[in-house]
N, C-alpha and C positions, 0 to 999 in steps of 0.2 A: 494394671492387673485388676480384674474384677474382684469385688468383695464376695464373701460366701453368700450373702443375701442376694446379690445380683445374679449369681448362678442359679439359685433356687427360683427366683422370680422369673428369670428367662425361661426356665424349664416349664413353668406354668403358662406363661404368655405365649409360648410356641404352640400351645393347644387352644387356649381361650383367654379372654380377658375377664371371664366370670370366675374370679378368684379373690379371696379375702385373707388377710393375715389375722388368724385367730378369731374370726367371727362368722357365724352362720348367715346364710342369705335366704331370701324368699324367691326361690327359683326351682325348676324341676331338675336342674343339674348344675353343680358348681363344685369348685375346689375350695378347701380351707387348709392353710398350712400354718405351722407354728414351730419355731425352734424350741428345744427343751433342755439343752445341756451341751456338754463338751466331752470329747474323747481324744484329748491331746496325746501326742507321742512325746514322752519325756525321756531325756538322756542327759547325763552329766548335771543333774539337778536343774534342768531347764526344760521349758516347753519348746521343743525343736520343730514340731509340726502341730499347728493349731487346727482342730477339727470341730465343727459345730454339728450337733445332732438335732433331728427333728422329725416331724411327721407331716404327711400330706393326706388329706381325706377327700375322696370324691364321693359326693352324694348324687345319685342319679335315679331317675324313674325309667330310664331306657334300658331294656334288656340288651346285653352284650354291647354296652356303650363303647363306641370307638375311641372316646377320650382316654379310656384305660390304656389301650395299646399305644396311642399317640404319646401319652405322658411317659410311659416306660421307655419308648424309643428315644424320646428327648433326653431323659436322664441317662440312658445308655450312651448317647452321643457326647456327653460331657465327661472329660477326663478328670473332673474335680468332684463328681458325685458318685458315691457308692450307695446302693439302695437294695431293699427287698420288699416284696409284697407281704405285709404282716397279717392281714385278715380281710375277709370278704364276708359281709353279713347282710341279710335281708331284714329290714326293720318293718314288721307288719303294721305297727301303729301309724307310720308315716308313708309307707309304700316305697321308701327309698332302698336301693341297694347301696351299701356303704363299703367302699374300698379304702383300706388304710395302708400306706407305705411308710416304712422307716427309712430315713436317709442320713447320710453323713457327708459334709462338704469340707474339703481341705481349703 
Protein backbone atom coordinates (compact mmCIF):
# COMPACT_ATOMS: atom_id res chain seq x y z
CA UNK A 1 0.00 0.00 0.00
CA UNK A 2 1.27 3.47 -0.88
CA UNK A 3 2.10 6.00 1.81
CA UNK A 4 0.22 9.30 1.96
CA UNK A 5 3.24 11.08 0.44
CA UNK A 6 3.33 8.69 -2.53
CA UNK A 7 -0.33 9.50 -3.28
CA UNK A 8 0.32 13.26 -3.25
CA UNK A 9 3.53 12.98 -5.26
CA UNK A 10 1.77 10.81 -7.85
CA UNK A 11 -1.02 13.41 -8.20
CA UNK A 12 1.57 16.07 -9.02
CA UNK A 13 3.71 13.91 -11.29
CA UNK A 14 0.64 12.92 -13.33
CA UNK A 15 0.60 16.56 -14.47
CA UNK A 16 4.28 17.56 -14.49
CA UNK A 17 7.69 16.94 -12.98
CA UNK A 18 7.95 20.68 -12.26
CA UNK A 19 7.13 20.30 -8.57
CA UNK A 20 8.99 20.85 -5.31
CA UNK A 21 8.36 19.95 -1.70
CA UNK A 22 8.21 23.22 0.21
CA UNK A 23 10.42 25.38 -2.00
CA UNK A 24 9.83 27.88 -4.78
CA UNK A 25 11.32 27.42 -8.24
CA UNK A 26 12.62 29.70 -10.96
CA UNK A 27 10.11 28.94 -13.69
CA UNK A 28 7.01 30.42 -15.34
CA UNK A 29 4.81 27.62 -13.95
CA UNK A 30 5.35 25.15 -11.16
CA UNK A 31 3.76 23.38 -8.20
CA UNK A 32 4.87 23.58 -4.57
CA UNK A 33 3.38 21.23 -2.00
CA UNK A 34 3.74 20.90 1.77
CA UNK A 35 2.15 18.80 4.45
CA UNK A 36 1.09 20.84 7.46
CA UNK A 37 -0.72 18.68 9.99
CA UNK A 38 -3.03 15.81 10.79
CA UNK A 39 -6.78 15.31 10.98
CA UNK A 40 -6.97 11.79 12.40
CA UNK A 41 -10.22 10.01 13.18
CA UNK A 42 -10.16 8.99 16.81
CA UNK A 43 -12.28 6.29 18.44
CA UNK A 44 -11.91 4.38 21.70
CA UNK A 45 -8.94 6.60 22.63
CA UNK A 46 -7.06 5.49 19.48
CA UNK A 47 -6.21 7.00 16.11
CA UNK A 48 -8.22 4.58 13.98
CA UNK A 49 -7.74 6.46 10.70
CA UNK A 50 -4.62 8.56 10.14
CA UNK A 51 -5.00 11.54 7.83
CA UNK A 52 -2.29 13.99 6.70
CA UNK A 53 -3.31 17.53 5.69
CA UNK A 54 -1.48 19.94 3.43
CA UNK A 55 -1.51 22.39 0.58
CA UNK A 56 -0.49 22.49 -3.04
CA UNK A 57 0.23 25.79 -4.77
CA UNK A 58 0.36 26.30 -8.52
CA UNK A 59 2.20 29.40 -9.67
CA UNK A 60 1.67 30.15 -13.35
CA UNK A 61 1.95 32.97 -15.82
CA UNK A 62 -0.40 31.20 -18.24
CA UNK A 63 -3.99 32.39 -18.35
CA UNK A 64 -6.42 29.48 -17.84
CA UNK A 65 -3.51 27.10 -17.27
CA UNK A 66 -4.57 23.50 -18.10
CA UNK A 67 -2.44 22.21 -15.20
CA UNK A 68 -5.18 23.44 -12.84
CA UNK A 69 -7.82 21.17 -14.36
CA UNK A 70 -5.39 18.28 -14.82
CA UNK A 71 -4.31 18.43 -11.19
CA UNK A 72 -7.91 18.50 -9.95
CA UNK A 73 -8.81 15.55 -12.19
CA UNK A 74 -5.85 13.59 -10.84
CA UNK A 75 -6.83 14.26 -7.23
CA UNK A 76 -10.45 13.32 -8.04
CA UNK A 77 -9.23 10.00 -9.45
CA UNK A 78 -7.59 9.04 -6.14
CA UNK A 79 -9.83 7.40 -3.54
CA UNK A 80 -7.34 8.51 -0.86
CA UNK A 81 -7.33 12.29 -1.45
CA UNK A 82 -10.02 14.77 -0.38
CA UNK A 83 -9.43 18.33 -1.55
CA UNK A 84 -10.81 21.80 -2.19
CA UNK A 85 -9.61 24.83 -4.12
CA UNK A 86 -8.86 27.26 -1.31
CA UNK A 87 -7.96 30.44 -3.22
CA UNK A 88 -6.98 31.97 -6.55
CA UNK A 89 -4.97 35.17 -6.53
CA UNK A 90 -3.16 37.29 -9.07
CA UNK A 91 0.15 38.54 -7.77
CA UNK A 92 0.87 41.81 -9.61
CA UNK A 93 4.45 42.10 -8.31
CA UNK A 94 5.48 38.81 -9.96
CA UNK A 95 2.86 38.38 -12.70
CA UNK A 96 1.90 34.95 -11.37
CA UNK A 97 -1.58 33.62 -10.86
CA UNK A 98 -1.46 31.61 -7.65
CA UNK A 99 -3.88 28.70 -7.10
CA UNK A 100 -3.95 27.09 -3.67
CA UNK A 101 -5.56 23.73 -2.85
CA UNK A 102 -6.10 22.24 0.62
CA UNK A 103 -6.00 18.45 0.74
CA UNK A 104 -6.19 15.51 3.11
CA UNK A 105 -4.79 12.06 2.43
CA UNK A 106 -5.85 8.90 4.26
